[in-house]
N, C-alpha and C positions, 0 to 999 in steps of 0.2 A: 579252597572252600567251594563246596557245591553250590550251584545257583539256588537250589531249593532251601538251603539253610537260611538265606537272607530273608525269606518270606516271614520269618518269625521276629524280625527286627521291628522296633518301633518306627513310626513313620519318619521321624527326623534323624534317625541314627545314621543313615547312609550319607547324610550331608555333613557329618562331623569329621574334622581332621584332627586327630589327637595330637597332643604335645609329644615331641620326640626328645627323650632325655639324652644326655651325653652317653656315648658308647661305653659299655663295660666289657671290653674284650678280654679273653683269656689267652694271653700271649706270654710265653715264658720270657722273663727278663724285661718285660714291658715297663717303660717309664710313663706313667699315666698323668698327664697334665691337661685333662680335658673336662673335668667335672667340678673343679673348684673345691675339692676335698682338702682337708687340712693335712699337711705332711707329718704332723706330730700326733702321737697317740692320745687318747683321752686322758684326763687326769687319773692318776692311780687311785685316788679316793673314789672316783666315779666307778671304776672297775670293781673295787672292793665292795662298794655299796650295792652294786648289781648282784655280785656273788652272795652277799648277805641276804638279799631279798629273795633269792631263789630257794625258797623253802616251802613247807607244806601249805602256806597261805595262798599259793598259786591256784589252789582249788576254789578260792573265793573270788568273786568279782572285785575289781578295784573300786576305789572311791569314785563315783561318777562325777563329782565336782572337782576332783584333783586339788582339794583344799590345801594340802601341805605344799604342793608345788606352787600354787597361786600365791600363798603367803610368802614363800621364799622369793619368788619373782617380784612381788610387791615390795618386800624389804629392800631388795637389790636396787630397784628402780625408783624407790621413794613414792610409791602409790599404794592405795589400799587394795586388798585382795579382790574387792568387787569391781575393780578397774582392770582386772587381768582375766583373759580367756586363754585356755591352752587347747591345743589340738594335735593330731597325729601328723606332725610335720607342718611347716608353714604353708605348704601347698593346700592342705586340707583347710587351714584357717582362711586362706584366700578364697577357696571354693565356697566356704560358708558365708563369707562377707559379700561375695558377689550375689548370693541369693538373699542375704538378710538386709543389705544396706543400699544396693544400687537400684535406682528406680527404673521400672520398665517403661517403655515408650519414649525414653530420652537416651541419647548416646552417652557412653562412658568415655571420658577423656584420658588418654595416656600417650606417651611418646611413640613415634613411629619405629624407633629402634630401641627395644626394651625387652623385658622378660617375655618370652614367646608363649607363656601360659595365659597371659591376659586375653589375647584374641581367642584362644581355645575356650576359656570360660565364657566369653561373650557368645560364642556360637552355641555352647552347651545350654546356656540359659536364655537364648534368644534375645540378647541385648546388642544393640548397635554400638559399634566402636567408632570414636572420633579420634584419629591419630594425628598428633601435632609433630611435624618434623623437628628433629634436633637441629641446632644451629650449625653454622659452617665448621665449627670446631667440635662437633658431635657432643655438645652439651645440651641439657634440657633447656628449652627455650621458654622461660617463665613469662617473658613479655608476650610472646605469641599466645600462650595459654590464657593469660589475663585479658587478652582482647576478645575472648569468647564470652558471649552473653551467658552469665551464670544460670539464668533461668531456663536455658535451653538444654542443660545437661543433667544427667542422672547420677553422676559421681565422677570422681577423679582418682586415679591410682598411678603411682610411679615408684620404681625402686630408688632408694637413695643410700649408697651410691647406685647409679644406674647400671644395669646389666644389659649388654655385655661391654659397655664402655669403661666402667670403673669410675666415672666422674661423679662428683657429689655436689649437691646444692648446700649453701649455707642456710642456717636457720632463718635468716631474714627473708630468704626466698620462699622457704616453706611457709612462713607466716603470710606472705603475700598470697599464696595459693589458698591457704585455709580461710583467709579473710575474704578474698574475691569470690570463692565458691562456698560462702557460708550457708547457703541453702541446701547443700548436699554433702554426702560423706566424702572426705578427702583422706586417702589411705597412703601412708608412707611405708613401703616394703623395705625394711632395713636388714636384709639378710647379711650384708657385708659391713655394717656400720662400725663394727669393733676394730676395723683395720685402719682407722684414721679419720672417719667422718664424725659429724656431730649428730647425736640422736635427737629426734623430735619429741621424745617422751616428755621432755621438759615443757613442752607447749600444750600438752593435752588438757591441762587444767584450765587453760584460757580459751580453748577452741572446742566446743562440744561436738563439732563435726569431724574432728581429727582422730584418726585411728592409726596406730603404729604397730606393725608386725615385725617380729624377729624370729630367729631360729637358733637352735643349738647345733645345727649341722656344720657350720663353718668355723666360727671362732672357738667353739667348745669341743670340736673334734668328735661330734656325736651324730654324724649323718646316718649311721646305721640304727640309731635309736628312735628316730622320727619324733622329734618334739619341736613344735612351733608354738608361738603365742602372740597375742595381741594385747595392746594397752590403749585404753581410751576411757572416756567417761562412762559411767555405769549404764546409761541408756543404750549405748552402742554394744556394750558387753552383753547386756540382756538379749539384744537382737541375735547375736551370734549364738548364745546359749539356747535360744528357742530353736534355731536351725539344727544345732548339734543334737539336741534332745529329740528332734524329729527324724534324725538320721542314724546316730550311733551314740547311745548314752554313755558308753565306756571307751572313749578313744585312747586314753592314756593307761597303759598297763602298769602293774606294780614295779616291774623291773625298770621301765623307762622313767617312772617318777623318782625312784630311788637314785638312779644314776644322774638324772638331771639336777636334783637338789644337791647332791654331792659335788657335781661339777661347778655349780654356782658358789658353793661354799669354799672351793679351792681357788680363791682369787689370785693368789701368788702364781700358781701354775698358768692360769688364764693370761695374766699380764705378761709373764715370761714368754709364752709361745706367741702371743700377738706381736710383741716387740721383735721377736726373731723373724716373723713373717714379713713385717714391715721392712726390716733390714734387708732380707733376701729379695723382696720385691724391688727395692731400689737398686740392688746389685744387678739383678737380671735386667732391669730397664736400662742401666748404664751399659751392660754388655750388648744388649740389642742395638742401642744407638751407636756403639762403636762399630757394629757390623752394618751400618747403614739403614737401620730400621727407624721408622717414625713411630713413636710410642706415646699414647695418650697418657696424661697424668692420671694416676689411679689412687683411690683410697680403699680399694678392695684387696682380695687375696689373688688377684689375677691382673693381667695386662692385656690391652688390645693394641696390636702392633701391625704395621704393614711395611713391606720393603718396596720402594718405588720401582725397582727393576725386576720384580718377580711376582707372579700371580699367587694369590693366597692359596688357591687349591693345589698348585704345584708344590709350594712349600710344605703344606700339610701332608701331601702324599710322600714327599721326600723324607720328612721327619718320621713318618710311619715306617718307611723302609729301614730307618735307623732305630726302630722300636721306641719312638717317642710319639705319644699321641697328644695332639692339641685339638682345640675346637675350631672348626671353620664353618662360617655361616654363609651360604650361597644366597645372599640378599643384597638388594641395592644399597650402595654407599659403603657397605662393609665387606663386600665380597672378596676384596684383596687383603683383608685383615685376618689375623690369627688371634684367638683369645687363648692366652697361655696362663694356666694356673701356676702360682708360685709353689714349687715343690721343695723338697729338702735341698741342702747344699749340693749333695751329689747329683740329685735329679737335675738341678739347674745347670750344673757344670756339664752334664751329659747333653742337655738341650743345646747349649751354646757350642759344644764340640760338634754335634750333629749339624747345626746350622753352618759351621765353618766348612764342613765337608760338602754340604749342598751348595753353598755359595761359591765354592771353588770349582764346582763342576764334577765332584766325585759322586 
């Protein structure tokens, strides 16, 4: 880029460090286990609904309130539609809530090892971050969080299960956080909750400061459709809607809404694929441990693992030579770990075969 082009940037743009998503390489025969995508296709009912919605109505704007989808999500989660907000992927929902709910002038609390979009949003919105280290077992340290003066912070956010560790808090711990930080918004980012953790949606009726976000990208196999949502009491939802309508009044298109509703209506397919991923996750974890890896307990569709005798960067590079891509984070405390998405049975077998070759020196 020419130096002259940057003179048109806003004053604070040069100081932003954008989020870096998982690599999407185009390599023939690639086994892609780096972005936590679901190895199963979407529900056939979702595909058919998208096809049926691709008609002449696409010339019209979609419903700006996404009422049919909000009603569907409300029925599924046992809340009213005015307690549901939908957005163009959960990352957009997170971006809106950082603007709508987190107070300026006070730091936002989240774990030091967590979803790396959180510090990006803090920089984007000019919010200070207060990161609380995970404990020695790489679990969210609720005790440490609850030692923070609640009047000193502008909000709390954490994934549950956490990313990239896969570890989840029980609802009793979530309640501790919601109660301790009762004067600010507490956000639970539940992108991976359907793979074995307990959802905090059951708590939103008791805690007016608690907001829960989820996505259809993982357990519903619809990462390409871009649907995320939040559930909370109506005051929180109204705040998100105000930001949405000041940014983009039509975030959910007709095809996405049709596919999302159909995916939620196919509960049998959802349960079948989630059970299969949990089974495969435990099989891969056992296979890794047999090869000397230390594997964190996970309730997500991925595993965080390290080998005590091999650097994480070297293992990731070796796997890439075998056309297996995993995620490596060059960060303190997890630099020797690999985050491995649970793939199909054949993908997982190829991963373990490649590791056998690498560990044997091939």
